[in-house]
Residue, then its C-alpha position, 0 to 999 in steps of 0.5 A: m500500500k502506498k504511504y502518503k507523506l503529509a504535513v502542517m506548516g506554521n509558526p507556532i506549530a507545537h499546539s497543532r492537532s492536525p496530525i491526530i485528526h488526519n491519522f484518524f481520518a486515514k485509518a477510517v478510510e484505510l489509507e496509509i499516511s505519515y503526517e508531521k508538524l513543520l515549524v516555519p522560520f521567519g521568512g522561510f516558508d518557501e524553503t520549508v515547502r521546497s524541502f518537503i517536496r524534495k523529501g517526497g511530500y504529497g500534500f500539506n496544510v498551512t496555518l498561521p501566519c503562512k496562509r498568504d505565503a502559500w497563496s503567493l507560492a501556489d502555481r494554481l488556485s481553486s476559486s475559494a483560495a483565489e477569492a480569499e487570497a489565502v491557502n490552507t491546503v496544498l496538493i503537490d503533483n508528480n512534477g512538484f506543481l502546487t495546487g492551493e485550496n482554502t477549506d476554512g470557510i466551509g469548515l467554519i460554517k459547518d461547525i457553526e451551523v451544523n455542529l453548534a446549531k447556530t443560524i447565521p442569516s439575519k444576525k449582526i456579526l463582528v469579526l476581529g482580524a483581517g488577515g489570512a484566517v479571516s480572508g479565508v472565511m469571509k465569503s462563506l460568511v457573506d454568502r449565508n446572508p447575515l444582517g451585517i458584518s463588521v470587521y475590526n483590525r488594528t491596522r485599518e487599511k487591512s480591514e478596509k481592503l477586505a471590506k471593499k471586496f464585498s461591495g457594501r456587505v462588510e464594513a471596516l470599523d475603528l475601535d471607537e466605532l464598535a457597537d453594542d448590539y452584535d449577535f455573534l462575535i468571531n475572533g480571527t486573530s492570534i489572540g487565542i495563541a499569543s499572550g497579552q491583554i485583550n484590549l477590546p471594549k466590553r460593550i461589544l458583548d452586551k447583546v452577544e449570544f455566541c462567541y467563537d474563537m477560530v483558534y484553539d489552545d489547551g483549555l480556554t483560549p484567552f479570547q474565550r476566557w475574556c468573553q465568559e468573564n465579561s458576558k453570559c454568552r457561550a464561547y467556543n474555540g476552533i476545534g470544530m472548525l479545525v476538524e471540518q476544514a481538515a475533512e474538506a482538505f482530506a477530500f481535496w487530497f484523496g477524494k474521500r470525505p471522512e466523518t467528523l463528529p467522532v474526531i470532534e468529540k475526541l478532541r473536545k474531551e481531551n481539551 
């Protein structure tokens, strides 16, 4: 049986659950794989990828902060990756040709609407961040027809650039412009991984019914903890999204989409 060489690349990377998830998937569909974590040094994404290809790599996932690097490096892009200007999954052909995909958007929507049974249409949403992670999910959020989507990013230029892609359906706001009537709050920054104080106005939580951190950590992320300490809303981490986007990535590589709930349950118990 052929053994497929896979990896996840990013920085930091030690926290990644991707090897557990993909090994679970491979066993379920009777494929043999190896799956490793590769720490990408600053400015070293291209070389990390080239080294992986030389060693016989078949495909790889991409996490923070390398999704735009992967988008730039890919030889061909899916429509989702081209729209997002970010890549989280890459398939390598026999000639080393790289095809980039982005499965983050569908992963987020499936976790929120299917696993967590939340409805997005007609909701007012605040999204924190405007980097590759948020770019990867924004079209999927817009397509679900929420009442409105606001984006706050410390660099206003980045949030405005993202908002302009969606013709008035997304607005970029400064910190002092944030409202107090959001239904959903979604964090797409590295707040969940990087240490440090969360400097957001507590009023954004006044009417929030649901907080979602796209990243995850051992136990509560700092963002989850901040939400729960300052409101009565339930705050979820990105474990479900991680598994759902991984299932889409696995299908992109192998044409088979594995079941996700057993893996989500396993990881949530361990977390």
